[in-house]
C-alpha positions in Angstrom: 98.2 48.0 119.2 97.0 50.4 116.8 98.4 53.6 117.0 95.9 56.8 116.0 98.0 59.1 113.9 96.7 62.3 112.5 97.4 62.0 108.8 95.0 63.5 106.5 93.4 67.0 105.9 90.2 68.5 104.5 90.3 69.4 101.1 90.5 73.3 100.8 87.6 75.5 99.1 87.8 78.3 96.6 86.4 81.6 97.1 82.9 80.2 95.7 82.5 77.2 98.2 84.1 74.4 95.4 86.3 72.2 96.0 90.1 72.4 95.1 92.0 69.4 93.7 95.1 69.3 95.5 96.5 66.6 93.3 99.5 67.3 91.5 102.3 65.6 89.2 104.9 67.5 91.1 103.6 66.0 94.4 104.3 62.5 93.4 107.4 61.3 94.8 110.1 60.0 92.7 109.7 56.5 94.2 106.5 55.9 92.4 107.4 57.1 88.9 108.1 53.2 87.7 105.2 51.7 89.0 102.9 54.3 87.4 104.8 54.1 84.0 104.1 50.3 84.3 100.5 50.9 84.9 100.3 53.2 81.9 102.0 50.5 79.7 99.7 47.7 81.0 96.3 50.1 80.5 97.9 50.7 77.1 98.7 47.0 76.3 95.0 46.0 77.0 92.9 48.5 76.0 94.6 49.8 72.8 92.9 52.3 70.5 90.1 52.3 73.1 92.1 54.0 75.6 91.2 57.8 76.3 93.2 58.3 79.4 94.6 57.5 82.5 94.2 59.0 86.2 96.1 58.4 89.5 94.1 59.4 92.5 94.4 58.9 96.4 97.2 60.1 98.8 100.1 59.5 96.0 99.4 62.3 93.9 98.6 64.5 96.9 102.0 64.0 98.2 101.0 62.0 101.0 101.9 58.7 99.6 104.0 56.2 102.2 106.2 53.7 101.3 105.0 50.1 102.2 101.8 52.1 103.6 100.0 53.7 100.6 98.3 51.9 97.6 98.2 53.1 94.4 94.6 53.7 92.7 94.2 54.5 89.2 91.4 54.3 86.7 91.3 54.3 82.9 88.9 55.8 80.8 87.9 54.2 77.5 86.2 55.7 74.4 83.4 52.7 74.5 82.1 50.2 76.6 83.9 47.4 77.6 82.7 43.9 78.4 83.2 42.4 81.7 84.8 39.5 79.7 87.1 42.0 78.3 88.4 43.0 81.5 89.8 39.6 82.9 93.3 40.9 82.6 92.4 43.4 85.7 93.2 41.1 88.6 95.8 39.3 87.2 97.9 42.6 86.4 96.8 43.9 89.7 98.6 41.0 91.4 101.7 41.2 88.7 102.2 44.5 89.3 101.7 45.0 93.1 104.2 41.8 93.5 106.8 43.7 91.0 106.5 46.9 93.4 106.7 45.9 96.5 106.8 49.2 98.2 103.2 49.8 97.0 100.6 48.3 99.5 98.2 47.3 96.9 97.0 48.5 93.4 93.9 49.0 91.7 93.3 49.2 88.3 89.8 50.2 87.0 88.0 50.9 83.5 85.1 53.3 82.7 83.5 54.1 79.8 83.6 57.8 78.7 79.9 58.2 78.5 79.7 57.6 82.1 82.0 60.3 82.8 80.5 63.1 81.2 76.7 62.1 82.3 77.2 65.1 85.0 73.4 66.1 85.4 73.3 64.4 89.0 76.2 63.6 91.4 78.5 60.5 90.3 81.2 59.4 92.1 83.8 58.8 89.5 83.5 62.2 87.8 83.8 63.8 91.4 87.0 61.6 91.5 88.4 62.6 88.6 87.5 66.2 89.4 88.5 66.6 93.0 90.8 63.8 93.7 92.9 62.8 90.5 95.4 63.6 88.1 95.9 62.6 84.5 98.9 60.9 83.6 98.3 59.8 80.1 95.8 60.9 77.4 93.6 64.0 77.2 92.2 65.2 80.9 88.6 65.0 81.3 88.3 67.3 84.3 88.3 70.2 82.3 84.9 69.1 81.0 83.3 68.2 84.4 81.4 70.6 86.9 82.8 71.7 90.3 81.3 70.1 93.5 80.7 71.3 96.7 80.5 69.5 100.0 76.9 69.1 100.4 74.0 66.8 100.4 74.9 65.7 96.8 78.0 64.3 98.0 76.8 63.2 101.5 74.4 61.0 99.9 76.8 59.4 98.1 78.2 58.1 101.2 74.6 57.3 102.8 72.2 56.1 100.2 73.7 52.4 99.8 75.3 52.2 103.5 72.4 49.6 104.6 73.2 47.4 101.4 77.0 47.7 101.7 77.0 46.6 105.4 74.4 43.4 104.8 77.0 42.8 101.9 79.9 42.7 104.1 78.0 40.4 106.8 77.0 37.8 103.8 80.9 38.0 102.4 82.2 37.4 105.9 79.6 34.6 107.4 81.6 31.3 107.0 84.5 32.7 105.2 87.7 31.2 105.3 90.1 33.0 103.5 92.2 35.4 105.4 92.9 37.6 102.5 89.4 37.8 101.8 88.5 38.6 104.8 91.2 41.3 105.7 90.0 43.0 102.3 86.4 43.0 103.2 87.2 44.3 106.6 89.0 47.4 105.3 86.5 47.8 102.6 83.5 48.3 105.0 85.4 50.1 107.6 86.4 52.9 105.1 83.0 53.1 104.1 81.5 53.5 107.8 84.2 56.2 108.6 83.6 58.3 105.5 79.7 58.0 106.1 80.4 59.4 109.9 81.5 62.4 108.0 78.7 62.6 105.7 76.1 62.5 108.5 77.4 66.0 109.5 78.6 67.3 105.9 75.7 69.8 105.6 76.9 71.2 109.0 80.3 71.3 108.4 80.8 72.1 104.8 83.9 70.2 104.6 84.9 67.3 102.9 87.9 64.4 102.7 88.7 61.1 101.8 91.1 60.9 104.6 90.0 58.8 107.5 91.6 60.4 110.3 89.9 63.7 110.0 86.9 62.4 108.8 86.6 60.3 112.2 87.2 63.5 114.3 84.9 65.4 112.8 82.2 62.9 113.3 83.1 62.5 116.7 82.6 66.2 117.4 79.0 65.6 116.5 78.3 62.3 118.2 81.0 62.1 121.2 79.0 58.8 122.9 80.0 56.8 119.5 83.9 58.4 119.4 85.2 55.0 121.0 83.2 53.1 118.2 84.1 55.0 115.4 87.6 55.2 116.5 87.5 51.4 116.2 86.0 51.5 112.8 88.9 53.7 112.1 91.6 51.3 113.5 89.9 48.2 111.6 90.2 50.4 108.3 94.3 51.0 108.6 94.9 47.4 110.2 91.9 45.0 109.2 91.4 41.7 111.3 91.0 38.3 109.8 88.5 37.3 112.4 84.7 37.4 110.6 83.0 37.0 113.6 84.2 40.2 115.5 84.0 42.0 112.4 80.0 40.7 111.9 79.5 41.7 115.9 80.9 45.4 115.2 79.0 45.9 112.0 75.6 44.4 114.2 76.4 47.2 116.6 78.0 50.2 115.4 77.2 49.5 112.0 73.4 49.0 112.5 73.6 52.6 114.6 75.2 53.9 111.6 72.5 52.5 109.1 69.5 54.3 111.6 71.5 57.6 111.5 71.6 57.7 107.8 68.2 57.0 107.4 67.2 59.8 109.6 69.7 61.9 107.2 67.9 61.0 104.2 64.4 61.6 105.3 65.9 65.1 105.8 67.9 65.4 102.8 66.4 62.9 100.3 63.3 61.7 101.3 62.5 60.4 97.9 65.5 57.8 98.3 67.1 59.1 95.0 70.3 57.3 94.0 72.1 60.3 92.8 71.2 63.7 93.4 71.2 66.8 91.1 74.5 68.9 91.3 
């Protein structure tokens, strides 16, 4: 039985109402030093002179990392676009490093060109993540060139504009799937999306933001008490995913369908033109 633990918090705001990045190198526990060094060596080896900078994001640079529980999310920025064929090493490297450092519960390597990061007239999730949730561990820190962000409709839109397509994709990926590991990954992925979308539905009212699941689930339940049990189930699936595709699909057909309907109402109010990225 999954235990609900009050883990996580909302990001603080500065005096002007902008989100404060609480990530810091000093927050990283020594247990993670070696795996981060290996990640840096891996990016350098494969990206060479095209590598601009490397970032660690998520719970670990916030000092919330738990051995054997937390995953290590990283991203690299390159000086030019990289073809998909040139990134075939990524999955192999993720498996290798994850097996080498068993106290990390999953590793993500990702690569983005610098031109995509510095295009900031409209909201874009990767610049947002670098500015508000990441620390630079190698190269020149791009966060100083990025705008500040508020917990507003531009951020909420990011979590809601593609919700219907994401839920549909999850159902298609799960239908007839017999790969237990793939099912677990899909379950965790879509349930995190649903919980964070729940916060996005009330972001304008609350003026708060977090990527942590527990506070997102709780703030959603404050506004939708009749759906608290369903969101609690999504939260449980996100932290302890299941490998029963039919059970997950049933949940997506129920709570997932309701979330899509609520997202559509939100979009009609805050983004009636259904723009993918709102101005910041």
